[in-house]
VEXKOL-216311 format. One line per field, with one value per residue (C-alpha): residue in one letter; y, z, x. Coordinates in Angstrom, 2 decimals, m for minus. Each point is the difference from the previous one (the first is absolute). Layout:
<rs>
code A/...
north Y/...
up Z/...
east X/...
</rs>
This chain:
<rs>
code M/S/T/A/R/S/I/D/V/Q/D/V/I/N/A/H/P/V/S/G/F/Q/K/I/V/I/A/L/C/F/L/V/V/A/I/D/G/F/D/T/A/A/V/G/F/I/A/P/A/L/R/K/E/W/G/V/T/P/A/Q/L/A/P/L/F/G/A/G/L/F/G/L/M/V/G/A/F/V/F/G/P/L/T/D/K/V/G/R/K/P/V/L/I/A/T/T/A/F/F/G/A/A/T/V/A/S/A/F/A/T/S/I/E/V/L/T/A/L/R/F/V/T/G/I/G/L/G/G/A/M/P/A/A/I/T/L/T/S/E/F/C/P/E/K/K/R/S/T/L/V/T/L/M/F/C/G/F/T/I/G/S/A/A/A/G/L/A/A/S/H/I/V/A/A/Y/G/W/Q/G/L/L/V/L/G/G/V/L/P/L/L/L/V/P/V/L/W/A/L/L/P/E/S/V/R/Y/L/T/L/K/G/E/S/P/E/K/I/A/A/A/L/Q/R/V/A/P/E/A/D/L/A/G/A/A/F/T/G/V/R/K/P/K/G/S/P/M/L/Q/L/F/K/D/G/L/A/S/G/T/L/L/I/W/L/T/F/F/M/S/L/L/V/F/Y/L/L/S/S/W/L/P/L/L/I/T/T/A/G/F/S/M/A/N/A/S/L/M/A/A/T/L/A/T/G/G/T/V/G/A/V/V/I/G/R/L/M/D/R/F/N/P/H/H/V/L/A/V/A/Y/L/L/A/G/A/F/V/V/L/L/G/S/A/T/A/L/P/W/L/L/V/F/A/I/F/G/A/G/F/G/V/A/G/A/Q/V/G/V/N/A/L/A/A/A/Y/Y/P/T/A/S/R/G/T/G/V/S/W/A/N/A/V/G/R/V/G/S/V/L/G/S/M/V/G/G/F/L/L/S/L/G/W/D/L/S/T/V/F/T/V/A/A/A/P/A/F/L/A/A/A/A/M/F/A/K/G/S/L/S/A/P/V/P/A/V/A/A/V/A/A/E
north 75.62/2.25/m0.25/3.17/1.22/m1.02/2.74/m0.37/3.14/0.00/m0.06/3.18/1.67/m1.12/1.22/3.61/2.89/0.82/2.12/2.94/m2.29/m2.42/2.93/1.06/m3.52/0.06/3.52/m0.94/m3.12/2.15/2.33/m2.90/m1.49/3.42/0.56/m3.60/0.75/3.24/m1.70/m3.01/2.16/2.59/m2.04/m0.04/3.78/0.65/m2.39/2.68/2.24/m2.87/m0.78/3.62/0.52/m3.34/m1.00/m3.35/m2.12/m1.69/m3.29/1.53/1.41/m3.40/m1.36/3.21/m0.57/m3.69/0.43/2.04/m2.40/m3.01/1.62/0.39/m3.73/m0.87/2.37/m1.49/m3.57/0.87/2.35/m1.82/m2.83/2.54/1.91/m3.11/m0.72/3.36/2.16/2.34/3.27/m0.66/m1.35/2.96/2.55/m1.73/m0.42/3.60/1.30/m2.40/1.04/3.68/m0.13/m2.04/2.45/2.95/m1.96/m0.65/3.74/0.00/m2.77/0.88/m2.69/m2.15/m3.04/1.60/1.29/m3.47/m1.57/2.62/m0.45/m3.70/0.89/2.53/m2.61/m2.35/2.57/0.90/m3.67/m0.49/3.18/m0.35/m3.47/0.95/3.08/m2.06/m2.64/2.52/1.96/m3.16/m1.14/3.27/0.00/m1.36/m2.86/1.61/3.06/m1.69/0.16/3.64/1.11/m2.03/1.28/3.57/m0.42/m1.58/2.93/1.58/m2.02/1.29/3.54/m0.20/m1.25/2.87/2.45/m1.26/0.95/3.43/0.62/m1.22/2.47/2.84/m1.33/m1.81/3.10/2.23/m2.26/m3.03/m3.59/0.03/2.44/m2.43/m2.78/2.25/0.94/m3.66/m0.94/2.83/m0.47/m3.55/0.91/2.84/m2.40/m2.62/1.80/0.68/m3.70/m0.89/2.34/m0.55/m3.35/m2.88/m3.72/m2.08/m1.12/m3.31/m0.51/0.75/m2.63/m2.51/0.49/m0.58/3.46/0.74/0.74/3.44/0.94/m1.30/1.79/3.28/m0.25/m1.06/2.77/2.55/m1.59/m0.18/2.43/m0.79/m3.81/m1.79/m2.08/m0.25/m3.48/m1.48/m2.69/0.60/m2.68/m0.17/m2.68/m2.47/0.26/m3.01/m2.34/0.36/2.96/2.80/m0.75/m3.56/1.26/1.65/m3.48/m1.61/m0.04/0.46/3.05/m1.54/0.53/3.52/0.82/m1.09/1.98/3.10/m0.36/m0.30/3.14/1.97/m1.15/1.01/3.19/1.39/m1.10/2.20/2.85/0.32/m0.43/3.06/2.07/m0.64/0.65/2.40/3.20/m1.15/m1.20/3.29/2.05/m2.27/0.89/3.67/1.42/2.03/m1.55/2.09/m0.89/m3.67/m0.02/1.62/m2.32/m3.11/1.11/m0.48/m3.75/0.36/2.49/m2.52/m2.62/2.16/0.48/m3.66/m1.13/2.00/m1.23/m3.60/m0.14/1.14/m2.49/m2.82/0.58/m0.10/m2.75/m3.10/1.46/m2.55/0.97/3.71/m0.48/m2.20/2.61/2.70/m1.95/m0.58/3.75/0.63/m2.29/1.82/3.40/m1.26/m1.12/3.47/1.63/m1.32/2.03/3.11/1.72/2.21/1.54/1.47/m0.05/m3.62/m0.97/1.57/m1.75/m3.36/0.45/0.92/m3.03/m2.36/1.37/m0.30/m3.68/m1.18/2.12/0.13/m3.78/m0.49/1.97/m2.14/m3.30/1.06/0.44/m3.38/m1.68/1.63/m1.29/m3.49/m0.95/m0.53/2.19/m2.51/0.06/3.28/1.92/m2.82/m0.52/3.65/0.38/m3.13/0.83/3.37/m1.74/m2.27/3.07/1.70/m2.76/1.14/3.64/m0.72/m1.74/2.82/2.71/m1.75/m1.39/3.52/0.46/m3.40/0.79/3.34/m1.69/m2.22/3.02/m0.62/2.88/1.27/m1.63/m3.45/0.72/1.02/m2.88/m2.42/2.00/m0.47/m3.81/m0.18/2.06/m2.52/m2.88/1.76/0.25/m3.74/m0.75/2.08/m1.70/m3.36/0.92/1.23/m3.50/m1.55/m0.71/2.04/m1.63/m1.35/0.84/m3.06/1.99/0.09/3.18/0.83/2.47/2.50/m0.25
up 134.72/m2.80/m3.49/m1.72/m2.96/m3.30/m2.65/m3.57/m0.80/m3.64/1.16/1.99/m3.02/m2.20/2.40/0.34/m2.45/m1.30/2.78/m0.16/1.29/m2.90/m2.42/1.42/m0.63/m3.57/m0.56/1.28/m2.18/m2.89/0.46/0.06/m3.16/m1.70/0.59/m1.06/m3.27/m0.43/0.43/m2.13/m2.91/0.26/m1.98/m3.04/0.11/0.30/m2.86/m2.76/2.09/0.62/m3.69/m0.78/2.77/m0.12/m3.58/1.04/m2.45/0.59/0.35/2.84/1.68/0.09/2.81/1.97/m0.15/0.72/2.97/2.05/m0.74/0.74/3.36/0.54/m0.60/2.47/2.60/m0.27/0.33/3.01/1.97/m0.52/2.46/2.39/0.01/1.33/2.51/1.54/m0.83/m2.64/1.64/0.47/m3.53/m1.49/1.88/m0.68/m3.72/m0.39/1.59/m2.13/m3.40/0.98/0.78/m3.13/m2.22/1.35/m0.65/m3.59/m0.68/0.37/m2.55/m2.51/m2.62/m1.34/1.66/3.46/m0.40/m1.06/3.12/2.27/m1.63/0.89/3.64/m0.03/m1.43/2.95/2.37/m2.34/m0.43/3.74/0.82/m2.34/1.07/3.68/m0.59/m1.83/2.73/2.85/m1.71/m0.79/3.61/1.26/m2.51/0.48/m2.42/m1.89/m0.82/m0.29/m3.79/m0.13/2.84/m1.10/m3.56/1.25/2.04/m2.92/m2.20/1.67/m2.34/m3.18/1.39/0.94/m3.48/m1.57/2.40/m1.19/m3.54/1.03/2.12/m2.78/m2.46/2.24/2.16/m2.65/m2.18/2.93/2.16/m2.13/0.52/3.35/1.42/m0.58/1.85/2.93/0.41/m0.23/2.72/2.47/0.13/1.44/2.48/1.31/0.27/2.11/3.40/m0.70/m0.62/3.16/2.10/m1.49/m1.78/2.09/m0.33/m1.48/2.63/m1.83/0.06/3.74/0.56/m2.19/1.97/3.30/1.51/3.31/m0.04/1.50/m2.90/m2.60/1.70/0.07/m3.72/m0.87/2.14/m2.32/m2.92/1.85/2.96/1.03/0.07/3.37/0.16/3.76/1.17/m3.50/m1.57/m3.65/m2.65/m2.97/m2.06/1.40/m1.68/m2.34/m0.04/m2.75/m1.93/m1.11/m3.61/0.17/1.43/m3.36/m1.48/2.83/1.04/m3.52/m0.80/m2.63/m3.20/0.99/0.89/m3.42/m1.83/2.12/m0.82/m3.73/0.18/1.84/m2.46/m3.09/1.50/1.13/m3.23/m2.13/2.56/0.25/m3.71/m0.41/2.95/m0.79/m3.74/m0.63/0.64/m2.44/m2.59/0.17/m0.47/m2.92/m1.52/m0.03/3.30/2.37/3.18/2.22/m2.03/m0.05/3.81/0.37/m2.53/1.52/3.43/m1.36/0.37/3.78/0.02/m1.81/2.52/2.90/m1.46/m0.93/3.49/1.64/m2.47/m0.01/3.81/0.40/m2.59/1.68/3.25/m1.88/m2.59/m0.51/0.34/m2.39/m2.79/0.63/m0.28/m3.08/m1.86/1.05/m1.47/m3.24/m0.33/0.80/m2.82/m2.46/0.97/m0.24/m3.56/m0.71/1.14/m3.09/m2.38/2.14/m0.12/m2.92/1.99/3.38/1.46/m1.01/1.39/3.37/0.00/m0.80/2.71/2.53/m0.99/0.22/3.46/1.07/m0.88/0.74/3.02/1.36/m0.17/1.50/3.05/0.14/m0.21/2.98/1.99/m1.27/1.15/3.44/0.43/m1.29/2.57/3.77/2.57/0.69/m3.60/m1.31/0.01/m1.81/m2.42/m1.05/m0.12/m2.01/m2.47/m0.47/m0.28/m2.78/m1.62/0.20/m2.15/m2.60/0.62/m0.59/m3.25/m1.00/0.71/m2.15/m2.79/m1.22/m1.12/m1.69/m1.89/m1.16/m1.17/m2.33/m2.08/0.26/m0.38/3.14/m0.96/0.06/3.19/1.93/m1.38/1.40/3.26/0.45/0.17/3.74/0.91/m1.77/1.81/3.35/m0.85/m0.69/3.34/1.90/m1.74/0.91/3.65/0.23/m0.84/2.96/3.25/3.01/2.15/3.36/2.66/2.00/2.81/3.39/1.86/3.13/2.76/1.47/3.71
east 84.71/m1.29/1.39/1.23/m1.99/1.52/0.19/1.24/1.99/m1.16/m3.63/0.65/1.60/m2.90/m2.68/1.20/0.26/3.46/1.51/2.37/2.73/m0.50/0.05/3.37/1.36/m1.29/1.40/3.47/0.10/m1.23/2.98/2.47/m1.46/m0.13/3.71/0.62/m1.79/1.94/3.37/m0.94/m1.17/2.77/2.53/m2.30/m0.36/3.75/0.83/m0.10/2.29/2.42/0.03/0.85/2.60/1.81/m0.76/m1.44/m1.99/m3.37/1.91/2.04/m3.10/m1.71/2.25/m0.63/m3.73/0.39/2.38/m2.47/m2.81/2.19/0.72/m3.76/m0.38/2.77/m1.42/m3.48/1.31/2.19/m2.23/m3.31/0.72/1.58/m3.28/m1.73/2.80/0.93/m3.02/m1.36/1.11/3.74/0.40/m1.86/2.12/3.32/m0.61/m1.21/3.20/2.05/m1.37/0.12/3.71/0.75/m1.89/2.00/3.20/m1.15/0.00/3.79/0.65/2.73/m0.67/m2.81/1.60/0.06/m3.55/m1.15/1.53/m1.57/m3.40/0.20/0.69/m2.85/m2.33/0.60/m1.48/m2.84/m0.88/m0.40/m1.91/m2.95/m1.28/0.40/m2.18/m2.63/m0.08/m0.24/m2.77/m1.95/0.05/m1.43/m2.90/m3.54/m0.53/m2.89/2.12/3.39/0.36/m1.06/2.28/3.03/m0.30/m0.41/3.17/1.82/m1.00/2.99/2.20/m1.61/m0.21/3.67/0.86/m1.92/1.66/3.39/m0.95/m1.25/3.09/2.29/m1.50/1.26/2.83/2.06/0.15/1.01/2.18/0.78/m1.04/1.80/m2.55/m2.86/1.82/0.94/m3.66/m1.04/2.49/m0.54/m3.79/0.03/2.74/m2.18/m2.94/1.82/m0.29/m3.68/m0.58/1.89/m2.14/m3.46/m0.15/m1.44/0.57/m2.81/m2.53/m0.46/3.77/0.15/m2.68/1.79/3.23/m1.80/0.47/m1.73/m3.73/0.75/2.30/m2.45/m2.92/1.93/0.74/m3.54/m1.49/1.65/m1.86/m3.33/0.06/m3.57/0.46/m0.25/3.17/0.46/1.04/m0.20/2.15/0.82/m0.12/2.27/1.64/2.48/3.38/0.21/2.96/2.55/1.28/m2.34/0.96/m1.34/m3.29/m0.73/m0.53/m1.98/m3.66/m1.32/2.15/2.30/m2.03/m0.98/3.59/1.26/m2.70/0.70/3.69/m0.75/m2.16/2.69/2.66/m1.95/m1.41/3.35/1.69/m2.24/m0.11/3.77/0.48/m2.21/1.25/3.68/m0.08/m2.90/2.00/2.69/m2.53/m1.88/3.18/0.89/m3.37/1.06/m1.26/2.21/1.41/m2.30/m3.08/1.01/0.24/m3.42/m1.62/1.57/m1.22/m3.53/0.60/0.15/m2.89/m2.17/1.13/m1.12/m3.47/m0.14/0.98/m2.80/m2.63/1.21/0.26/m3.61/m1.19/1.94/m1.93/m3.33/0.53/2.12/3.53/1.50/m2.38/0.59/3.76/m0.27/m2.07/2.46/2.91/m1.92/m0.57/3.66/1.09/m2.24/1.44/3.59/m0.73/m1.44/3.27/1.76/m2.15/m0.53/3.41/m1.01/m2.87/1.03/m3.52/m0.53/3.40/m0.83/m3.40/1.61/2.65/m2.70/m2.09/2.97/0.81/m3.65/m0.04/3.55/0.99/m3.56/m0.38/3.47/m1.13/m3.12/1.85/2.13/m3.22/m1.19/3.22/m0.21/m3.55/0.84/2.64/m0.54/1.74/2.78/1.23/m1.43/3.27/1.78/m2.89/m0.16/3.78/0.66/m2.75/1.70/3.39/m1.23/m1.51/3.40/1.44/m2.52/0.89/3.71/m0.89/m2.36/2.55/2.61/m2.16/m0.81/3.59/m0.08/m3.22/1.41/3.20/m2.03/m0.93/m3.73/m2.42/m1.74/m3.29/1.58/1.94/m3.12/m2.07/2.58/0.10/m3.76/0.19/0.91/m3.08/m2.24/1.74/m0.55/m3.72/m0.12/1.71/m2.56/m2.92/1.55/0.53/m3.57/m1.19/1.85/m1.79/1.12/2.71/m1.08/2.61/0.96/1.60/m1.66/m0.81/1.92/m0.79/2.41/m0.80
</rs>
């Protein structure tokens, strides 16, 4: 009796050029992450309008910023394990619909307290959608191009953040802050049926769950139409015993997990400190609300450029060293922000440089996390790293108000704000010195 050929699905993905089907997957995930970035950044761009309309103080705005980010943390913790249990596609679609509906509801808030509560609810959906998109994209990418393609996809977040600033400069003046939130909510709701119709489930996940060879072959054939898959059995990774969360600390993953968490925490702390408070700080320095929105959007623009450059470098050189250098540069530019407010061109340059390093490296460290964890725990690994990072983002969004309340000058404020970027650089250097984990999970064939 003949034995069926055994084919590793990742080997097939690695051996073939990136197909049009894979590009569609990356593009759809890009759109989800772009809208995620738009909705996440929107609250920072409507803050000056809220302050003017409702007379709220920076101290009252801090909980608003923190609530959305706290929701992001909760969403990442909750939906990460679900991504590994029920699949990448259903979680991505459900969370996209969830944060779209919640964002529309936020536009009808009548007080800062109601808006704060709705931003928390919105954050839950946002926190689940992004890691699912990262995981799905990663599992459709050939290994040699994974960092480049994941970072290109994740550029959607920085582009979406920048688009929020550009939209705010026009929409808030014409339709009020509510108009920006309505736009941010309608877009994901329109995207949901497109995702349902076109987005596939991960082939690696189908193999892990033991789906039939016919179903796996049909999905893999769309990635590599010319591949001969007839009569094959497909190998994957046997589902390990225990919860997906515990797998993050087994098989040599523990030290790397902790250093990835530290990097996420510090990276998102400084990013959200800047993205939440820059528009307000710039208006305080004497610029108009429209100009402040445009200048603050440079942070995300720099992040987009940084993500593309850093992703390419990560595929060519040691990714840990690339990320560490990026965070060092980010820290230097954040320090420069404190002395650049008197010169508009220098301020824009400093904001761009800070975005290049902080936001660009944050995109890169997401790709690093996706590559670090095996299929069985990848969704949980990426999501929980983001969740820990969201703790830092909550702190960063609120600490800006605290620093301003101390009466320090901007130079001192930004010097303190740069410290987390330097700590993220140290964490990446440390992780780069660790040996690669050796998975202790046996392969299994879907026959």
